N, C-alpha and C positions, 0 to 999 in steps of 0.2 A: 683416518679416514676425512676426506675433504671432500665438500660440496660447492657448487659453484654458479651463481646467477651473473648473467653476461651483463643485466642491466639492472644497476642498484633502484632507477627508477620505477622498472616493471615489479620489483620482487616487493619494493614499497605500496603499490597501488595495491597487489594481491593481499598484502598484509591487511591495507587500510579497508579492503572488500570483507575479507575474514572478521577484523574487528567487529561487525556488523551484528554478529549473533554473540558477543560478550557482555554481560550483564555489567552494570556500573556497581552494583553490590550484590555477590555471590557469596553463595552460601560454601561452596566448595570451593576453596582456596585456588586448586589447581587450576580451576575454570578462569580463571583471571590470565591464562594463556592459551598457546594454540599446538597443536598436536601436528606433528610432521610424521607424515607415514610415503611408502612407496609402494605402489600399485603396478607391476612391469616395469617400464622405464619410466612412468610419470610419476613425479611429487607431487602430494595434495597437502595442502594445511585446512585442518578440520579445527572449527573453534565451536562453543557450547554453551548454552546455559541449562537450567535444571529441564528446561522443557522444549529445546529445541536444539539441533545440531546442523552444523555448515561445514559444508565440504566442498572448497573449489581448488582447480589445480596450481601448483606453485612452479613458478618459473626457475626451476633448480636443476643442475645434473651433477652427476661423481664426476671428480677429476682426480680422485685416487682413492684406495681404500676401498671397503665392501660394506654397502649400507644392511647390516644386519639387525637391526633394532630401531624401533620408531622411538622417537626422541618429542620431548616437549618444551616451546623455546618462548624466553618471554618476551610477549609483542608489543607489549608498550614500549619497553626500552629497545627493542629492535626497531621497531617501525622510527622513534624519536632520533635514533640514530640516522637510519637511511634518509631521514627528511632532512638532514644537516647536509648531505653528500651530492657531489655533482653527480649525474647517471655516470657511472664507472661499474667494473667486474667488482665484485664482491664475492670474498670466499670464507666457508667457515670450515676451522679446523676443530674436527670433535675428535679428541684421543678416546679409545678405547675405555669402557669401565670409569668415564670421569664424569662427574657432577658438573663441567664447566665447559665451554668453549669458546673460540676466538674467531672475533670477525677480521678478516683482513682486505684492506684497501688501499687504491691508490687516486691520489690526486694532483694537480696539477697548479703550479704557478709561475707563468711565463715560460722560460724554457725548463723549468726543474719539477722532475716527477719526485713526491713523497709518498713513502709509505706509510699507513696509518692502521694501527689495528685495536681491538677494543675486546676483554674479557668479559664473557655473562655466565649465566646460570645454567642449567637444563635441567629437567626430570626426567625419570624414565617413562616410555609412551604407555607401560603397561599398566600404569596408576589412573591413567586419563579414561573417564566414565564413557561410555557407549549407548545410544539411544537404539532401540528396537526397532526394526524396520515393520512397516505393516504387512499384515500377511495377506500374501498375493491372491490366493484363494480365497479371501473373502471382500477384496478389495473391489472398489468400484474406479475405471480408469478413464480420464477423458486427457486429450490436449487442445490446447488455446493458441492462439498466436500469440506472442508476449506483447507485442503493441495492444492489444485488446485487451490484456489481463493487467497492464500496465496501468493502463487507462480506467479499467476497474477499481482498481485498488485506490489509485489516487482519489479518485470521486468518492469512495467507499468512506476512505480516510477523513472527509468531510462532515460525514452523516453519523457517523459511530463513534461512541464514547465511552471512556470508562466506567461500568456501572458495577460495582460488587454485588449488588442485591439481584439484579437481572444481568449477569454474565454473559447470554446470550447475545445482548443489544451492544455488547464490545466486538461484535465479530460481522464479517463479510460472510453472507450466506451464498454458497453456489448450488444451486437447486435443478438438478436435471430432470427434465419431464420423463414422466413414466414410459410415455412410449419415444423417449429419444431424440424427439422432434426438435427439440431448442434446450439449452440451459440459460438460466434465469439468475442474474445477480442482484443481488438486494443488501441495503445497508440501511439503518434505521435506527433512530435515537428516542423514537417515541414520539416525536413531536415533527420531524421531517423522517423524509425515506425518498430514497432512488432505489430504481428499478430498472435493470438492463436488461435487453435479450440479445442474444445470439443463435441464429438458425443453425440445424446439422445440414442444410441445404447449402452449396455453394453458389447455386442457383438464385439464391436470397439474399445473395450478401453476407455467408455464414460460412462455415467450413465442416469438412467431415471431424467432429470432434470426439465423437466416442469411442472407446475403445476398448470397453470388456466389464464384465461384474454387472450389477445391479445398480438402475438409476438410485440416488439416493441425495440426500442433502451434506453438504461440507461446509462445517463452519471454522472460519479462519479467524483468531483472535487479531485485533488490532496491534499488538502486542509484534508481532510476526513481519506486518506490512513493512518497515524499516530494513528488515534483513533481508525480504524478498527483491528489492532495489539490487542485489547480488548479481539476479538475472538479468538485469538490465544490459541490452544487446543479443542477447540471444534473439532465435526466431520463432522458435516455440516454446511451450512450457509444458511437462506434462504433471498430471496430478492424479496421483493413487491415495484414496482414503479407504480405511478398513474399518470406521467407527469410531476408533481409538486413536491410531496417528494416521499422518499426512506426511505424502511425500513428495518433494516436487523435485523434477531433475530437467535438464537440459544440457544437452553434452556431456563433461565432466564434472559440471557443478550440479549438486544435491543439496536440501533442506529437508530435513524431518523435523516434525514440530506434532504435538499434542492434538489431538482433534477435541474443540470444546465440548463438555457432556453438557446438555439438556436439550429441549423442545426449541426450535426455533417459532415464533410468534405466527400466525397464520396471517402473513401482510396482503394477501390478496381482501382479507376482509375489512381490511381498512380503507381500500381503495374504492371511492363511490364509482357505483357500475354506470349509472347516467347522471351527467351532468348538463342538462337544458340549455346552460345558456354557457357563453364563453367570450373571451376577447382576444385579439392579435394584435402585439404591438413589435417594436424594434427591440431588440434586448440590450444595447448599448445606451439607446436613450432612455429605458427603465432602470438601468444600474448606475448610470451617472445622477439621474431625480432622486433614486433611493438615496444614494449617498450625502445628495445634496438636503433633500429633507430631514432626513434622520439624523442630520447636527441639532436639531430643534426635539425632537421624541425626548422621551422620559429617558434617563441612565437606569431606572428601573425596569422597565418594562421595555423598550426600543420600539413600540408600537408605532406604526402608520397604518393611516388608513386609505383606502383604495376605493374613490367613489367612480362611478360610470356617471358622464355627464356629457350626452350628446355624441360628438367624435372625439373623447378624452376621456382618460382616465387622468382624476386628479388625485393626487398625491399629496397628502398632510399630516401633519404631527405638529405635537404641542407638548409644553411641559408646564402646568397651571402653578408649580412650585417657583418656578423663575420668570412665568408671565414672557415666554416666548413662543414663538409658533412659524411655521414654514408651510409652503404650499407651490406646488409645481404642478404641471400637466403632461402626459405623455398622449401623443397622438395615437389614436388607433387607426390599424389598418383595415380591420374587420370585426365586427361584433354582431353577436345576437344575445344582448341582455337588454333588461331594463335600464331605464336614466333613474340614478339615485340610488342603483345597487350599492349597499356599502358593504366592506367588510374590513377588520382587523388582521394585521398581519405583524409577527416581528421581522422588523428590516433584515436582521444579519441573516435569519435564516431563509428568509424571502429573496435574498441576494444570493446566497449558496445554491439554491435551489435554482434559479434561472441560468447563473453560471454553469451549471453541471448539464446543462443541454446543450448537444455539440448542431446550434444553427444560431443563425442571425436572427430569425424571426421567432416569437413565442407565441402559444396560442396556452393562455390561460382557463380551462373550465369551471363552472363555478355551479352549485346549486343555492345555495344561501348564505347567510352570515355565520352557519354553527356548525358547516361541513368543510371539510379539507378541500383544498385549491388543489387541481391536477394540470401539472404542468408539462408541456412537452414542444417538442420543435411542431410547426404548423406545417405536416404534410400528413398525407392520408394513412402511413403506418408508421408511424415513430417507432425507434427501437430503445429508446431510452425516456422515463420520466419520472419527476419527481413529485412528492405530495409536502405541501406544508398545511400544518394545523392552524385553523384562524384562533385569535385572541378576541377579548370580548369588549367591545367599543363602550364608551361612555358618551351616551345621548344629552 
């Protein structure tokens, strides 16, 4: 049997995408490789860890013989070889009942065409483990624009972190409202939080996302964020969750992964319900000044002080151990806040919260120096908000 790829670059790209779901230290040796299967006339590459499985189309066709068995290919060796080739036709010569195959290709030098080949090992496809699909009758199903989902995942990646004792804090939470009116995306590490809302009403800038089942929370572990980039370029992504397994699909691309067990924190309870004070400022100006002033903050705390001063916010930082300090001012576009109001924030966390707001003008809502600040765009109904917990100031 012979399989052929018309473009070595296209095959190399497919292998690189498939490699997004291969762990660096697999407990099962065969998972260091990639499974090649065929459905109808289309070939597919499947890569796995012990908790996730990615399946994508493979740019291969049969040029002779019959494909009568699935095989497992050495993805690292094959990808390394293809990476050295110019864009050319690549042929896999796979003898029947053999544990090896030959990769054949041609390169050119000036007017000369030169054939080349390499021999590699393979494994039987029936040795490759398969993940269980979610149970359709017990699944909640939604469909989201891929541009929205990609933005949500990229933003959540800045807020969640690896937490062994509280593993749910390592997850992006997708929370579908009981009345199906909106879906809420939340990521938090306990100190900062991001919350984004997407309506089920297209007339409100949303989309008709609900597809079936009962509304629920879907917890996607941060480990799968990199693998989800395999869907980049898709128009929509479908998400199916039965409480044990999550299935993502778009076109011929599929990712199956385990659903994180545990109860997600009540994120609404930590968001202040009414912050009577607010300040409005330019996003770029604040970020520039934070980067400048935080050079003088303590390496241990990264603390900056934000103080209301007439028409300005004074941003200051100091490190008594090295006798250094810095101070600068941000112009306010609008404010309802008492002068000399002070609050301490961790500079890196504050910058992450501001950077995650899709607007050039930021509204920061305040209660007092001991309560979290709520950061949104300065508009009537912002779709994204972030929250930053304060730090204690030394008087």
